[in-house]
C-alpha positions as CSV (number, residue, x, y, z in Angstrom):
1,M,100.5,85.2,104.8
2,K,101.6,88.6,105.1
3,A,99.0,89.5,107.7
4,V,99.9,86.3,109.8
5,D,103.4,87.4,110.0
6,K,102.9,91.1,110.6
7,F,100.2,90.8,113.1
8,E,100.8,92.0,116.7
9,Y,98.2,90.8,119.0
10,R,99.6,93.1,121.7
11,R,97.7,96.4,120.0
12,G,94.5,95.0,120.8
13,Y,93.1,94.8,117.3
14,K,91.1,91.8,116.0
15,F,93.0,89.7,113.3
16,S,90.4,90.0,110.6
17,T,90.4,93.8,110.8
18,Y,94.0,93.7,110.2
19,A,94.1,91.1,107.7
20,T,91.2,92.7,105.3
21,W,93.7,95.4,104.1
22,W,96.5,92.9,103.2
23,I,94.1,90.5,101.7
24,R,92.2,93.4,99.5
25,Q,95.8,94.6,98.7
26,A,97.0,91.3,97.5
27,I,93.9,90.7,95.2
28,T,94.3,94.4,93.8
29,R,98.1,93.7,93.1
30,S,97.2,90.1,91.4
31,I,94.6,91.7,89.2
32,A,97.0,94.6,88.2
33,D,99.4,92.0,87.3
34,Q,97.3,89.7,85.2
35,A,94.8,91.7,83.9
36,R,96.4,93.1,80.6
37,T,98.1,91.6,77.7
38,I,100.9,94.2,78.3
39,R,101.9,94.4,81.6
40,I,101.7,97.9,83.2
41,P,103.7,98.6,86.5
42,V,101.6,98.2,89.5
43,H,102.1,101.9,90.4
44,M,100.9,103.2,87.2
45,I,97.6,101.0,87.6
46,E,97.0,102.6,91.2
47,T,97.4,106.1,89.5
48,I,95.2,105.3,86.8
49,N,92.5,104.0,89.1
50,K,92.9,107.0,91.3
51,L,92.3,109.3,88.4
52,N,89.3,107.0,87.3
53,R,87.7,107.3,90.8
54,I,88.3,111.1,91.1
55,S,86.9,111.6,87.5
56,R,83.9,109.5,88.6
57,Q,83.3,111.6,91.8
58,M,83.8,114.9,90.0
59,L,81.1,113.7,87.4
60,Q,78.6,112.7,89.8
61,E,79.1,115.9,91.9
62,M,79.1,118.2,88.9
63,G,76.8,116.5,86.3
64,T,77.4,116.0,82.7
């Protein structure tokens, strides 16, 4: 719904391109809010996910 409200067709982008980001963000936020027994703030979940992603990337580049 947020994508529909904020979409500006005058900019020349397709709606699907614009809405994809909002859909992904809503799904990620929902998982972050409901995935744990003890709720962790969303900004901390994003930080943890970023650290995990960088750690996996470094491990892949440098090996074990």
